[in-house]
C-alpha positions as CSV (number, residue, x, y, z in Angstrom):
1,V,0.0,-31.5,-12.7
2,V,0.8,-27.8,-12.8
3,L,-2.7,-26.7,-12.4
4,V,-3.1,-29.2,-9.3
5,V,0.2,-27.6,-7.7
6,A,-1.2,-24.1,-8.7
7,L,-4.7,-24.9,-6.6
8,I,-2.9,-26.2,-3.7
9,S,-0.5,-23.3,-3.5
10,L,-3.6,-21.0,-3.7
11,S,-5.3,-22.7,-1.2
12,F,-2.3,-22.5,1.0
13,G,-1.8,-19.0,0.5
14,G,-5.5,-18.3,1.6
15,A,-5.6,-20.1,4.5
16,V,-2.0,-18.5,5.5
17,G,-3.8,-14.8,4.8
18,L,-6.8,-15.9,7.0
19,M,-4.7,-17.3,9.9
20,F,-3.0,-13.6,10.1
21,L,-6.3,-11.9,10.1
22,M,-7.4,-14.3,12.9
23,L,-4.4,-13.7,14.7
24,G,-5.0,-9.9,14.6
25,C,-8.5,-10.5,15.9
26,A,-8.4,-13.3,18.1
27,L,-4.9,-13.3,20.1
28,P,-5.6,-12.8,24.2
29,Q,-3.7,-9.3,23.9
30,Y,-5.7,-7.9,21.0
31,N,-9.1,-9.5,21.5
32,Q,-11.1,-7.3,19.1
33,Y,-13.1,-8.6,16.0
34,W,-13.3,-4.9,14.1
35,P,-10.7,-6.3,11.5
36,L,-13.2,-8.8,10.4
37,F,-14.7,-6.0,8.0
38,V,-12.0,-6.8,5.9
39,L,-13.6,-10.1,4.4
40,F,-16.2,-7.9,2.9
41,F,-13.3,-6.5,0.6
42,Y,-12.0,-10.0,0.2
43,I,-15.4,-10.6,-1.3
44,L,-16.3,-7.6,-3.2
45,S,-12.7,-7.1,-4.7
46,P,-12.6,-9.8,-7.7
47,I,-16.4,-8.9,-8.7
48,P,-15.8,-5.6,-10.7
49,Y,-13.2,-7.4,-12.8
50,C,-15.6,-10.6,-13.1
51,I,-18.1,-8.5,-14.5
52,A,-16.0,-6.5,-17.1
53,R,-14.5,-9.6,-18.1
54,R,-18.1,-11.1,-19.1
55,L,-19.0,-7.9,-20.9
56,V,-15.9,-7.2,-22.8
57,D,-14.5,-8.5,-26.0
58,D,-10.7,-9.3,-25.4
59,T,-10.2,-9.2,-29.3
60,D,-10.0,-5.4,-29.4
61,A,-6.6,-4.6,-28.9
62,A,-7.1,-1.0,-27.6
63,S,-7.6,-0.2,-24.1
64,N,-11.4,-0.6,-22.9
65,A,-13.0,2.0,-20.6
66,C,-15.3,-0.7,-19.2
67,K,-12.3,-3.0,-18.2
68,E,-10.3,0.4,-17.2
69,L,-13.0,1.3,-14.9
70,A,-13.3,-2.4,-13.3
71,I,-9.6,-1.9,-12.5
72,F,-10.3,1.2,-11.0
73,L,-13.1,-0.1,-8.7
74,T,-10.6,-2.9,-7.5
75,T,-7.8,-0.9,-6.9
76,G,-10.2,1.3,-4.8
77,I,-11.6,-1.8,-2.9
78,V,-8.0,-3.1,-2.1
79,V,-6.6,0.4,-1.0
80,S,-9.9,0.5,1.6
81,A,-9.1,-2.9,2.7
82,F,-5.7,-1.6,3.7
83,G,-6.8,1.4,5.0
84,L,-9.6,0.4,7.1
85,P,-7.3,-1.2,9.7
86,I,-5.2,1.7,9.7
87,V,-8.4,3.7,10.8
88,F,-9.2,1.4,13.4
89,A,-5.6,1.5,14.8
90,R,-5.8,5.2,14.8
91,A,-9.0,5.3,16.3
92,E,-7.7,3.2,19.0
93,L,-10.4,0.3,18.3
94,I,-7.6,-2.0,17.5
95,Y,-3.8,-2.3,18.7
96,W,-1.2,-1.5,16.4
97,G,0.2,-5.2,16.5
98,A,-3.3,-6.5,15.4
99,C,-3.0,-3.8,12.5
100,A,0.1,-5.3,11.3
101,L,-1.1,-8.9,11.5
102,V,-4.2,-7.7,9.6
103,L,-2.1,-6.0,7.0
104,T,0.0,-8.9,6.6
105,G,-3.0,-10.9,5.8
106,N,-4.3,-8.4,3.6
107,T,-0.9,-9.0,1.2
108,V,-1.2,-12.4,1.3
109,I,-4.8,-12.9,0.5
110,F,-4.7,-10.4,-2.2
111,A,-1.5,-11.9,-3.7
112,T,-3.7,-15.0,-3.6
113,I,-6.6,-13.6,-5.4
114,L,-4.2,-11.8,-7.9
115,G,-2.4,-15.6,-8.4
116,F,-5.7,-16.9,-9.0
117,F,-6.6,-14.8,-11.8
118,L,-2.9,-15.3,-13.2
119,V,-3.4,-19.2,-13.4
120,F,-7.2,-19.4,-14.1
121,G,-7.8,-16.1,-16.0
122,S,-6.8,-17.3,-19.4
123,N,-9.3,-18.3,-22.1
124,D,-8.2,-21.7,-22.4
125,D,-9.7,-25.3,-21.9
126,F,-9.5,-24.9,-18.2
127,S,-10.4,-21.3,-17.1
128,W,-11.8,-19.7,-14.1
129,Q,-15.4,-19.3,-15.9
130,Q,-15.8,-22.9,-15.2
131,W,-15.7,-22.4,-11.3
């Protein structure tokens, strides 16, 4: 029951985050679709950690260079996702209101991705590796 509630909550969070992104693009006063490039960052952000998780043995208590590199790359991708709309707004490709909506959507989407890994990231009977 708890996992079903978590899955529904994560789905709702993803939908809300994408709604903010679409509002930043499609509202008549903004009407620019440049912010949709952050979708690439949404797709790329979990990949380094998923690869490192497959390669790293979790029995070692010391920190692992592969896992730390994956976290570093993921952090770079997330920072780039927040920086791209700001660069677009500074270059006057999009309005600042659209930038604010996209940054709000980024916050919600990345919180949802983090929540997914916190809920389904443990190595128990029901893990994210089954997905």
